[in-house]
C-alpha positions as CSV (number, residue, x, y, z in Angstrom):
1,M,-5.2,26.4,27.1
2,E,-2.9,23.6,25.9
3,P,0.8,23.8,26.5
4,R,1.5,23.8,22.7
5,E,-0.8,26.9,22.3
6,H,1.1,28.6,25.1
7,Q,4.4,27.9,23.3
8,R,3.0,29.3,20.0
9,R,1.8,32.5,21.7
10,A,5.1,32.9,23.5
11,G,6.9,32.4,20.2
12,D,4.7,35.0,18.4
13,L,5.3,37.5,21.2
14,L,9.1,37.0,21.0
15,L,9.0,37.4,17.2
16,W,7.1,40.7,17.5
17,A,9.6,41.9,20.1
18,V,12.6,41.1,17.9
19,L,11.0,42.8,14.8
20,A,9.9,45.8,16.8
21,A,13.4,46.4,18.2
22,P,14.9,48.1,15.1
23,V,11.7,50.2,14.6
24,A,11.7,51.4,18.2
25,Y,15.4,52.1,18.1
26,G,15.0,54.2,15.0
27,R,12.2,56.3,16.6
28,F,14.1,56.8,19.9
29,T,17.3,58.0,18.4
30,P,18.0,61.2,16.4
31,P,16.7,62.6,14.2
32,Q,13.2,61.0,14.7
33,I,12.9,61.3,18.5
34,G,9.4,62.0,19.7
35,E,7.6,60.8,16.6
36,L,5.3,58.5,18.5
37,P,2.3,58.1,16.1
38,P,4.4,56.6,13.3
39,L,6.1,54.3,15.9
40,A,2.7,53.2,17.2
41,A,1.4,52.5,13.7
42,A,4.5,50.5,12.8
43,L,4.4,48.4,16.0
44,A,0.7,47.8,15.5
45,L,1.3,46.8,11.9
46,L,4.0,44.3,13.0
47,G,1.7,42.9,15.6
48,V,-1.1,42.3,13.1
49,A,1.4,40.7,10.7
50,V,2.6,38.3,13.5
51,W,-1.0,37.6,14.5
52,I,-2.2,36.7,10.9
53,G,1.1,35.2,9.9
54,R,0.2,31.6,10.8
55,R,-3.1,31.5,9.0
56,W,-2.3,33.9,6.1
57,P,1.5,34.1,5.7
58,L,1.4,35.9,2.4
59,V,-0.9,38.6,3.7
60,A,1.6,39.1,6.5
61,V,4.3,39.6,3.8
62,L,2.1,42.2,2.0
63,A,1.5,44.0,5.4
64,V,5.2,44.4,6.2
65,V,6.0,45.5,2.6
66,A,3.4,48.2,2.9
67,G,4.6,49.0,6.4
68,S,8.1,49.8,5.0
69,L,6.5,52.8,3.4
70,V,5.5,54.1,6.8
71,D,8.8,53.3,8.6
72,G,11.9,52.2,6.7
73,N,13.0,50.0,9.5
74,V,10.1,47.7,8.9
75,V,12.1,46.4,6.0
76,F,14.0,44.2,8.4
77,A,10.7,42.2,8.9
78,I,10.4,41.4,5.2
79,P,13.0,38.6,5.1
80,V,11.5,37.1,8.3
81,F,8.0,37.0,7.0
82,G,9.2,35.9,3.6
83,Y,10.9,32.9,5.2
84,L,7.9,32.1,7.4
85,A,5.7,32.3,4.3
86,G,7.9,29.7,2.6
87,R,7.7,27.5,5.7
88,R,3.9,27.8,6.1
89,S,2.6,27.8,2.5
90,D,2.0,24.5,0.8
91,R,1.7,26.0,-2.7
92,A,4.1,28.1,-4.7
93,A,1.7,29.7,-7.2
94,P,0.1,32.1,-4.7
95,A,3.5,33.3,-3.4
96,A,4.7,33.9,-7.0
97,A,1.5,35.9,-7.7
98,V,2.0,38.0,-4.6
99,F,5.6,38.8,-5.3
100,A,4.8,39.6,-8.9
101,A,2.1,41.9,-7.8
102,I,4.4,43.7,-5.4
103,A,7.1,44.1,-8.1
104,L,4.6,45.4,-10.6
105,T,2.8,47.8,-8.3
106,G,6.2,49.1,-6.9
107,S,7.5,49.6,-10.5
108,V,4.4,51.5,-11.6
109,L,4.4,53.6,-8.4
110,N,8.1,54.5,-8.5
111,L,8.8,54.9,-12.2
112,G,5.4,56.1,-13.3
113,L,3.9,58.2,-10.5
114,L,6.8,59.3,-8.3
115,G,9.4,59.6,-11.1
116,T,12.0,57.7,-9.1
117,E,15.4,57.3,-10.7
118,P,16.2,53.9,-12.3
119,S,19.0,53.4,-9.7
120,T,16.6,53.8,-6.9
121,W,14.1,51.5,-8.6
122,F,16.8,48.9,-9.0
123,L,17.7,49.2,-5.4
124,L,14.1,48.7,-4.3
125,S,13.7,45.7,-6.6
126,S,16.9,44.2,-5.3
127,V,15.6,44.6,-1.7
128,L,12.4,42.8,-2.7
129,L,14.4,40.0,-4.4
130,F,16.9,39.4,-1.7
131,A,14.8,40.3,1.4
132,G,11.5,38.8,0.2
133,V,11.9,36.2,-2.6
134,F,15.1,34.6,-1.6
135,P,14.1,34.1,2.1
136,W,10.8,32.6,0.8
137,L,12.7,30.1,-1.3
138,L,14.8,29.2,1.7
139,G,11.7,28.7,3.8
140,R,10.1,26.5,1.1
141,L,13.3,24.5,0.9
142,R,13.2,24.0,4.6
143,R,9.5,22.9,4.4
144,Q,10.4,20.4,1.7
145,H,13.3,19.0,3.8
146,R,10.8,18.6,6.7
147,A,8.4,16.8,4.4
148,L,11.2,14.6,3.2
149,A,12.2,13.7,6.8
150,D,8.5,13.0,7.6
151,A,8.2,10.8,4.5
152,G,11.4,9.0,5.4
153,L,10.1,8.4,8.9
154,R,6.8,7.1,7.6
155,H,8.6,4.9,5.1
156,A,10.9,3.5,7.8
157,Q,7.8,2.8,10.0
158,A,6.0,1.1,7.2
159,E,9.1,-1.0,6.5
160,R,9.3,-2.0,10.2
161,R,5.6,-2.9,10.2
162,A,6.1,-4.9,7.0
163,E,9.1,-6.7,8.4
164,V,7.1,-7.6,11.5
165,E,4.3,-8.9,9.3
166,R,6.7,-10.8,7.2
167,V,8.2,-12.5,10.2
168,R,4.8,-13.3,11.6
169,L,3.6,-14.7,8.3
170,R,6.8,-16.6,7.7
171,E,6.5,-18.3,11.1
172,R,2.9,-19.1,10.4
173,A,3.9,-20.5,7.0
174,R,6.6,-22.6,8.6
175,I,4.2,-24.1,11.1
176,A,1.7,-24.8,8.4
177,Q,4.3,-26.3,6.1
178,D,5.6,-28.5,8.9
179,M,2.1,-29.7,9.5
180,H,1.7,-30.4,5.8
181,D,4.9,-32.3,5.5
182,S,4.7,-34.3,8.8
183,L,1.0,-34.9,9.1
184,G,0.5,-35.4,5.4
185,H,3.2,-38.0,5.2
186,D,2.0,-39.8,8.3
187,L,-1.7,-39.7,7.2
188,S,-0.7,-41.1,3.8
189,L,1.1,-44.0,5.5
190,I,-1.9,-44.6,7.8
191,A,-4.1,-44.7,4.7
192,L,-1.7,-47.1,3.1
193,R,-1.8,-49.4,6.1
194,A,-5.6,-49.3,6.2
195,G,-5.7,-50.1,2.6
196,A,-3.4,-53.1,3.0
197,L,-5.6,-54.2,6.0
198,E,-8.7,-53.8,3.9
199,L,-7.2,-56.1,1.2
200,A,-6.1,-58.8,3.7
201,P,-7.7,-62.2,2.5
202,D,-8.4,-63.5,6.1
203,L,-10.2,-60.4,7.3
204,S,-13.9,-60.7,8.3
205,P,-16.4,-58.5,6.3
206,A,-17.1,-56.3,9.3
207,H,-13.4,-55.6,9.9
208,R,-12.9,-55.1,6.2
209,T,-15.7,-52.5,6.2
210,A,-14.1,-50.8,9.3
211,A,-10.7,-50.8,7.6
212,G,-12.3,-49.2,4.5
213,D,-14.0,-46.6,6.6
214,L,-10.7,-45.9,8.3
215,R,-9.0,-45.5,5.0
216,A,-11.7,-43.1,3.8
217,S,-11.6,-41.1,7.0
218,V,-7.8,-40.8,6.7
219,A,-8.2,-39.6,3.1
220,A,-10.8,-37.1,4.1
221,A,-8.6,-35.9,6.9
222,T,-5.7,-35.5,4.5
223,E,-7.9,-33.4,2.2
224,R,-9.1,-31.2,5.0
225,L,-5.5,-30.7,6.1
226,H,-4.7,-29.7,2.5
227,D,-7.7,-27.2,2.5
228,V,-6.6,-25.6,5.8
229,I,-2.9,-25.2,4.9
230,G,-3.3,-24.4,1.2
231,V,-0.5,-24.1,-1.3
232,L,2.5,-22.9,0.6
233,R,5.8,-21.8,-0.9
234,E,7.9,-21.3,2.2
235,E,11.5,-22.4,1.7
236,R,12.3,-23.9,5.1
237,T,10.5,-26.9,6.7
238,L,11.1,-28.9,9.7
239,R,13.5,-31.8,9.1
240,P,13.8,-34.2,12.0
241,P,17.4,-33.9,13.3
242,G,19.6,-36.6,11.8
243,E,16.9,-38.0,9.6
244,T,18.4,-39.3,6.3
245,V,16.9,-40.6,3.0
246,A,17.5,-44.1,4.3
247,D,15.4,-43.3,7.4
248,V,12.6,-42.0,5.2
249,V,12.7,-45.2,3.1
250,D,12.7,-47.4,6.2
251,G,9.6,-45.6,7.4
252,A,7.9,-46.2,4.1
253,R,8.9,-49.9,4.2
254,D,7.5,-50.3,7.7
255,A,4.2,-49.0,6.3
256,G,4.2,-51.8,3.7
257,M,5.7,-50.0,0.6
258,T,8.2,-51.8,-1.6
259,V,11.2,-49.5,-2.0
260,D,14.5,-50.1,-3.6
261,L,17.1,-47.6,-2.3
262,R,20.2,-46.9,-4.3
263,A,21.7,-43.9,-2.4
264,D,24.9,-42.3,-1.4
265,E,24.2,-39.0,0.4
266,A,27.3,-39.0,2.4
267,D,29.0,-35.6,2.9
268,L,26.3,-33.6,1.2
269,P,26.2,-29.9,2.2
270,P,23.1,-29.0,4.3
271,L,21.1,-27.2,1.6
272,P,21.4,-30.0,-1.1
273,A,20.9,-32.7,1.6
274,H,17.7,-31.0,2.8
275,A,16.5,-30.7,-0.8
276,V,17.2,-34.4,-1.5
277,H,15.4,-35.4,1.7
278,R,12.4,-33.3,0.8
279,V,12.2,-34.7,-2.7
280,V,12.3,-38.3,-1.4
281,R,9.8,-37.7,1.3
282,E,7.3,-35.9,-0.9
283,A,7.6,-38.5,-3.7
284,L,7.1,-41.4,-1.4
285,T,4.1,-39.7,0.2
286,N,2.5,-39.1,-3.2
287,T,3.2,-42.7,-4.2
288,A,1.6,-44.1,-1.1
289,R,-1.4,-41.9,-1.7
290,Y,-1.9,-42.2,-5.4
291,A,-0.2,-45.5,-6.4
292,P,-0.6,-48.0,-3.4
293,G,1.3,-51.2,-3.8
294,A,3.5,-50.0,-6.6
295,P,7.2,-50.8,-6.2
296,V,9.4,-47.7,-5.9
297,T,13.0,-47.1,-6.8
298,V,14.9,-44.3,-5.0
299,E,18.3,-43.4,-6.5
300,V,20.6,-40.7,-5.1
301,S,23.9,-40.0,-6.8
302,H,26.3,-37.1,-6.9
303,D,29.4,-36.0,-8.8
304,T,31.8,-33.1,-8.2
305,D,29.2,-30.4,-9.0
306,A,25.7,-31.6,-8.1
307,V,23.6,-34.3,-6.6
308,T,20.8,-36.1,-8.5
309,V,17.8,-37.8,-6.9
310,A,15.2,-39.8,-8.8
311,V,12.1,-41.5,-7.3
312,V,10.3,-43.7,-9.8
313,N,7.3,-45.9,-9.1
314,A,5.7,-48.5,-11.3
315,P,1.9,-48.5,-12.1
316,P,-0.2,-49.5,-9.0
317,P,-1.2,-53.2,-9.3
318,A,-4.9,-52.6,-8.4
319,G,-5.1,-49.0,-9.7
320,P,-5.2,-45.9,-7.5
321,L,-7.3,-45.8,-4.4
322,P,-10.5,-43.8,-4.7
323,G,-10.3,-40.4,-3.2
324,P,-10.2,-36.7,-4.1
325,P,-8.1,-35.6,-7.0
326,S,-4.6,-34.2,-6.5
327,H,-4.2,-30.4,-6.3
328,G,-0.5,-30.6,-7.1
329,S,0.4,-28.4,-4.0
330,G,3.1,-30.9,-2.9
331,L,4.9,-30.7,-6.3
332,L,4.5,-26.9,-6.3
333,A,6.2,-26.7,-2.9
334,L,8.8,-29.3,-3.9
335,R,9.6,-27.5,-7.1
336,E,10.1,-24.2,-5.1
337,R,12.3,-26.0,-2.6
338,V,14.6,-27.3,-5.3
339,R,14.6,-24.0,-7.1
340,L,15.6,-22.2,-3.9
341,A,18.5,-24.6,-3.6
342,G,19.6,-23.7,-7.1
343,G,18.4,-26.8,-8.8
344,I,15.7,-28.0,-11.2
345,L,13.0,-30.6,-10.7
346,D,11.0,-32.6,-13.2
347,A,7.9,-34.7,-12.4
348,G,5.7,-36.6,-14.8
349,P,4.4,-40.0,-16.0
350,R,6.9,-42.7,-17.0
351,D,6.1,-46.1,-18.3
352,G,2.7,-46.1,-16.8
353,G,4.0,-45.0,-13.5
354,W,5.4,-41.7,-12.2
355,A,8.9,-40.3,-11.8
356,V,10.3,-37.4,-9.8
357,T,13.8,-36.3,-10.6
358,A,15.8,-33.4,-9.3
359,R,19.4,-32.1,-9.7
360,V,20.7,-29.8,-7.1
361,P,24.2,-28.1,-7.2
362,L,26.5,-28.9,-4.3
363,D,27.5,-25.3,-3.8
364,G,24.0,-24.5,-2.5
365,V,23.7,-21.3,-4.5
366,A,20.1,-20.1,-4.6
367,G,18.3,-20.0,-7.9
368,P,17.1,-16.8,-9.6
369,G,14.5,-14.8,-7.8
370,T,14.2,-14.9,-4.1
371,P,17.4,-16.0,-2.3
372,D,17.2,-18.9,0.1
373,G,16.3,-17.8,3.6
374,D,14.7,-14.6,2.4
375,A,11.7,-15.8,0.3
376,D,8.8,-13.5,0.6
377,P,6.0,-15.2,2.4
378,L,3.5,-12.5,1.5
379,A,3.1,-13.9,-2.0
380,G,2.6,-17.4,-0.8
381,A,0.2,-16.3,1.9
382,G,-1.9,-14.3,-0.5
383,V,-0.9,-10.9,0.9
384,P,0.2,-8.3,-1.6
385,R,3.8,-7.1,-1.2
386,R,2.8,-3.5,-1.9
387,G,0.3,-1.4,-0.1
388,E,1.4,0.6,2.8
389,R,5.0,0.1,2.0
390,G,4.4,1.1,-1.6
391,D,2.5,4.3,-0.6
392,A,5.3,5.2,1.9
393,A,8.0,4.6,-0.8
394,R,6.0,6.7,-3.3
395,R,5.6,9.6,-0.8
396,L,9.3,9.4,0.0
397,R,10.2,9.6,-3.7
398,E,7.8,12.5,-4.2
399,A,9.3,14.3,-1.2
400,R,12.8,13.8,-2.5
401,R,11.8,15.1,-5.9
402,R,10.2,18.2,-4.4
403,V,13.3,18.9,-2.3
404,R,15.5,18.6,-5.4
405,R,13.2,20.9,-7.3
406,S,13.1,23.4,-4.4
407,L,16.9,23.4,-4.1
408,L,17.3,24.1,-7.8
409,V,14.7,26.9,-7.6
410,A,16.3,28.4,-4.5
411,I,19.7,28.5,-6.3
412,G,18.5,29.4,-9.8
413,A,15.6,31.8,-9.1
414,P,17.6,34.6,-7.4
415,A,20.2,34.5,-10.1
416,G,17.6,34.5,-12.8
417,L,15.6,37.3,-11.2
418,A,18.7,39.3,-10.7
419,L,19.5,38.9,-14.4
420,V,16.0,40.0,-15.3
421,L,16.3,43.0,-13.0
422,A,19.6,43.9,-14.7
423,L,18.1,43.5,-18.2
424,V,15.2,45.7,-17.2
425,Y,17.3,48.3,-15.3
426,Y,19.9,48.7,-18.0
427,P,17.7,50.3,-20.7
428,L,16.1,52.4,-18.0
429,A,19.4,53.7,-16.8
430,T,20.9,54.2,-20.3
431,A,17.9,55.8,-22.0
432,G,19.0,59.3,-23.1
433,A,22.1,59.2,-20.9
434,V,24.8,57.5,-23.1
435,L,27.7,59.5,-24.4
436,D,29.8,57.1,-26.5
437,R,33.6,57.4,-26.9
438,A,33.4,59.0,-30.3
439,G,31.1,61.7,-29.0
440,Y,33.4,62.3,-26.1
441,E,36.4,62.7,-28.3
442,R,34.6,65.3,-30.4
443,L,34.1,67.6,-27.4
444,R,36.4,70.6,-27.4
445,L,37.3,72.7,-24.4
446,G,35.9,76.2,-24.5
447,E,32.8,75.3,-26.5
448,P,29.4,76.4,-25.2
449,R,27.5,73.7,-23.5
450,D,24.5,74.1,-25.6
451,A,26.5,73.4,-28.8
452,L,28.0,70.2,-27.5
453,G,24.9,68.0,-28.3
454,L,25.1,66.3,-24.9
455,P,22.6,63.6,-23.9
456,R,19.4,64.9,-22.3
457,R,20.0,62.8,-19.1
458,Q,23.0,62.6,-16.8
459,A,24.3,59.5,-15.1
460,D,24.4,59.2,-11.4
461,P,27.7,60.6,-9.9
462,P,30.2,58.0,-8.8
463,T,30.5,56.9,-5.2
464,S,33.1,59.5,-4.5
465,G,30.3,62.1,-4.9
466,A,29.4,64.9,-7.2
467,V,31.7,67.8,-8.0
468,P,30.3,71.3,-8.2
469,G,30.0,72.5,-11.8
470,C,30.5,69.0,-13.3
471,E,28.2,66.6,-15.1
472,F,28.5,62.9,-15.4
473,Y,27.6,60.6,-18.4
474,T,27.9,57.0,-19.1
475,D,29.2,55.1,-22.1
476,G,26.5,52.5,-21.6
477,N,28.6,49.9,-19.7
478,F,26.6,46.8,-18.8
479,P,24.7,46.1,-16.5
480,F,24.7,49.2,-14.3
481,A,25.6,52.0,-16.7
482,Q,28.0,53.6,-14.2
483,A,29.3,57.1,-14.9
484,T,32.2,57.1,-17.3
485,W,32.8,60.7,-18.3
486,R,33.1,63.8,-16.2
487,L,32.5,67.2,-17.9
488,C,33.1,70.4,-16.0
489,F,31.7,73.8,-17.0
490,A,32.3,77.4,-16.1
491,D,30.2,80.3,-17.4
492,G,28.3,77.9,-19.7
493,R,31.5,76.6,-21.4
494,L,33.4,73.3,-21.2
495,V,36.5,73.8,-19.1
496,G,37.4,70.2,-18.3
497,K,36.7,66.7,-19.4
498,E,38.1,63.4,-18.1
499,Q,37.4,59.7,-18.0
500,I,36.5,58.3,-14.6
501,E,38.5,55.3,-13.7
502,P,36.3,52.4,-12.6
């Protein structure tokens, strides 16, 4: 047997012992000493209730309610099993049906068959309410709190797993973007050099063919690199330490490009400086790839609020090199980089050539949407942001809603049921037992009782107890119709009347 099963059995045995204690105590103390058969029946019934309580908790409640008719001390088990039923039942409707059936059956039995007084019926109904229904509501509330805690734990675990996945994907996206920026730029420059070599006038045909093959191979490798990496939208890329716009332009010039630099990027904050560096690098890469031999102008200027960068190339002298069409991923990533830096980017044809312009604020405030440094890589990686996290969040919201609903029911249901009991008890208690003040004032001492026209029913005596020869009546005070008048008789005549102080 597993240790957990041992713990359950030990807990059930302890529960039975606790519930059996008041029953045994009542049977071993006066005036019920020696009544062993009822004691054995009550203890056996409690044992059955504990045994079936885990699988059929509402049946256990019915068992102890019925057992209270055999031994009154079994009533102490009703709140216990009511609470356990609330903890163990996942639906409220069966419990409502069971308690309604108990109330209806008890009312018919007491008021109809046994002729129980309304006050006794009200007491029994109150016991059912506060010893059965209210503990069940508390148990259900505890169950909902447990479900809320479990949902919160699952939500936290899903968030942690999602965070790990985000970090992993972000790092993969950084590596891929770095490869795209570094290798793409270098491969474009290699293709440019191969193209220049291919066009050299003093090159032999064999070498010219080899240079053309080299350029085509580099173009194909660039395209395969693009296919592997895809369209990435990660905000941070690797910028070589200390590399400036001038260094990027010098590298392009070394590759044979004609670049006119008009730049002043001194004292730029890191975020705008990185965005400017990225714009110039990507624009020169695209020019080398799609407009070989075209002169390029790079202009960087800034004022007190923002820095503006423009990279403009003229039409290529011999037209673009043959190769696969552009997918626009570089401009997509570049536009996202500028947006994350709080700026705007514009790219398009100009005077037969191409122009890329961007304006980035110097305060480095991220643009609307995802803040810089926290961009969600799941969208760029093609992974949906919702899923397990969304399911966990939905379960958490549903658990919170159930807890709030259970709390309202736990507070409002007993009050509402008590009011209903009072509304039902009041007409039962006052029917045929009300003597109003006017009728009381008309009573005259010495009159025969039969001539007074008194109500057919008397009210229950006050807590101080009955007085021999006296009768009690109520004026119909709500909600309990307590005794208001005391009328005393001797030899069939009224000898005293008084109002009972509440």
